[in-house]
C-alpha positions in Angstrom: 26.4 -56.5 -25.9 29.7 -58.1 -25.7 32.7 -58.2 -23.9 35.1 -55.0 -24.8 33.0 -53.0 -22.2 34.7 -55.7 -19.1 38.2 -55.9 -21.1 37.9 -52.6 -20.8 37.2 -51.8 -17.8 40.2 -53.6 -16.2 42.0 -50.1 -17.3 39.7 -48.6 -14.4 41.0 -50.8 -11.5 44.6 -49.8 -12.2 43.6 -45.9 -11.3 41.9 -46.6 -8.3 44.2 -46.1 -5.2 44.0 -48.1 -2.4 44.0 -46.9 1.1 42.9 -43.2 0.1 43.3 -39.8 1.5 46.4 -41.4 3.9 49.8 -40.2 3.1 51.9 -42.9 0.8 55.6 -43.5 -0.2 54.4 -46.1 -2.5 50.8 -46.1 -4.3 49.0 -49.2 -4.8 46.2 -50.0 -7.0 43.5 -52.4 -6.7 44.4 -54.6 -10.4 48.6 -54.0 -8.5 46.3 -55.5 -5.4 44.4 -58.5 -6.9 47.4 -59.7 -8.6 49.2 -59.8 -5.6 46.7 -61.1 -3.6 46.0 -64.0 -6.2 49.8 -64.8 -5.9 49.6 -64.7 -1.7 46.5 -67.6 -2.3 48.4 -69.8 -4.9 51.0 -69.8 -2.1 49.4 -70.6 0.7 46.8 -72.9 -1.1 49.9 -75.0 -2.1 50.8 -74.5 2.0 47.0 -76.6 2.8 47.4 -79.1 -0.5 50.7 -80.1 1.7 48.9 -80.1 4.9 46.2 -82.6 3.0 43.5 -80.7 2.4 41.9 -80.6 -1.3 42.1 -77.4 -2.7 39.8 -76.5 -5.9 42.9 -74.1 -8.0 39.8 -72.8 -10.4 37.8 -71.4 -7.6 40.1 -69.9 -6.1 42.5 -68.1 -9.0 38.7 -67.0 -10.0 38.0 -66.2 -5.9 41.6 -63.9 -5.9 41.5 -62.6 -9.2 37.9 -61.2 -9.0 37.6 -60.3 -5.7 37.9 -56.6 -5.5 36.3 -55.8 -9.1 33.2 -54.9 -8.0 35.0 -51.9 -6.2 35.5 -50.4 -10.2 31.5 -49.2 -9.0 32.2 -47.5 -5.9 35.7 -47.7 -5.3 38.2 -48.7 -2.4 36.1 -47.1 0.8 38.5 -46.7 4.0 38.0 -49.9 6.4 37.1 -47.6 8.7 34.1 -46.4 7.0 32.9 -49.4 5.5 32.7 -51.2 9.0 31.7 -48.0 10.7 28.3 -49.6 11.2 26.8 -52.7 10.7 24.1 -51.0 8.8 26.3 -49.1 6.7 27.9 -52.3 6.0 24.9 -53.6 4.8 23.8 -50.6 2.4 27.1 -50.8 0.6 26.8 -54.8 0.0 23.2 -54.4 -1.5 24.4 -51.4 -3.3 27.2 -53.3 -4.6 25.0 -56.6 -5.6 22.9 -54.5 -7.2 25.6 -52.9 -9.2 27.3 -56.2 -10.2 24.2 -57.9 -11.3 23.3 -54.4 -13.5 26.8 -55.1 -14.9 26.7 -58.3 -16.1 22.6 -58.3 -17.0 23.9 -55.2 -19.3 27.3 -55.8 -20.3 28.2 -60.1 -20.3 27.0 -61.6 -23.2 24.1 -64.3 -21.8 26.4 -67.2 -22.4 28.8 -66.0 -19.7 26.3 -64.1 -17.1 26.4 -67.3 -15.0 30.7 -67.4 -14.8 30.3 -63.8 -14.0 28.1 -63.6 -11.6 30.3 -66.6 -9.5 33.0 -65.0 -10.4 31.7 -61.6 -9.3 29.4 -62.9 -5.9 31.6 -62.6 -2.8 34.5 -64.3 -2.8 35.2 -65.0 1.1 32.5 -67.6 1.8 32.9 -70.9 4.6 35.2 -72.5 1.7 38.6 -73.6 2.3 39.1 -71.4 -0.9 37.1 -68.7 0.8 38.9 -68.5 3.6 42.4 -68.7 1.7 41.3 -65.9 0.1 40.1 -64.0 3.2 44.0 -64.9 4.4 45.9 -63.6 1.2 44.2 -60.3 1.2 44.8 -59.2 4.9 48.5 -60.7 4.3 49.2 -58.3 1.0 47.2 -55.9 3.5 50.0 -56.7 6.1 52.8 -56.0 3.9 51.4 -52.5 2.3 51.2 -51.4 5.5 54.7 -52.8 6.5 56.5 -51.2 3.5 54.7 -47.6 4.8 56.5 -48.9 8.5 59.4 -49.5 7.1 60.0 -46.6 4.9 59.6 -44.3 8.1 56.0 -43.3 7.1 54.8 -41.0 10.3 50.8 -42.4 9.5 49.4 -43.9 12.5 47.5 -45.3 10.1 49.9 -48.1 9.1 50.5 -49.7 12.7 47.1 -50.0 12.3 46.4 -51.3 9.7 49.7 -53.7 10.4 47.6 -54.9 13.7 44.0 -55.1 11.9 45.3 -57.1 9.0 47.2 -59.6 11.9 44.4 -59.8 13.9 42.0 -60.5 11.3 44.6 -62.9 10.0 44.6 -64.7 13.4 40.8 -65.7 12.7 41.8 -68.6 10.5 44.7 -69.9 13.2 43.4 -73.2 12.6 44.8 -73.1 8.8 48.4 -75.1 7.6 49.1 -71.9 6.2 47.9 -69.4 8.6 50.5 -71.3 10.9 53.0 -70.8 8.0 53.3 -67.0 7.9 53.0 -66.4 12.0 55.9 -69.4 12.0 57.8 -68.5 9.3 57.0 -65.2 7.3 56.4 -63.0 9.5 60.0 -63.6 11.4 61.7 -63.1 8.3 59.7 -60.1 8.1 61.0 -58.2 11.6 63.9 -59.5 10.8 64.4 -56.7 8.1 65.9 -53.7 9.7 64.4 -50.6 9.5 64.0 -47.9 12.3 61.2 -48.8 14.1 61.9 -52.2 13.9 61.3 -52.6 18.0 58.4 -51.3 18.1 56.8 -53.4 15.1 58.1 -55.9 16.8 56.3 -55.2 19.8 53.2 -54.5 18.5 53.8 -58.2 17.2 54.1 -59.9 19.9 51.3 -58.2 21.8 48.9 -59.3 18.8 50.2 -62.5 18.9 50.1 -62.9 22.5 46.5 -62.3 22.5 45.7 -64.3 19.6 48.2 -67.8 20.1 48.4 -69.9 17.1 48.7 -73.7 18.0 52.1 -75.2 17.8 53.5 -71.4 18.1 
């Protein structure tokens, strides 16, 4: 037993495409997504730290980099399927946990197992780092869907992904980093020139009107 299997498995994350089953102008792999989420989480952590919060940076980086590693076992399941029923969501989480534990026990040397159980566990918890991860994950999905909309992708799923991402981000509306995303980043995003610009602006207004952000 050694770390070879783990290191070799990282290549597999480059082969798993996100949002499978839909036409895309640009493919995004789980590996690329994990890197982008880590970069986004890093910036959001800066915003929170500037607002006076204490950030455990090691914990944040570990959560962000590893949050989708277990998709190596079951792939990237479409969100509507994953959340179809609470029972299905629980079953998938149970399968994920068992496969992860089996991987740690059989492939990770004993002296590193505690660290990898921590890293490969569910990262979106109630801690400030877990909340930053949850926001960063949806910010990346927001940009993935925005990129397809901007390119004129006719699939109806991308405005829905954009709407769902923005709505989920607003669940964390009290966080300084979310206020920054809503008041600084999204206006810059919507200032870009693209064919359906006004349509996306209207969708954004509807979501924000339904879920107001303090100070916005």
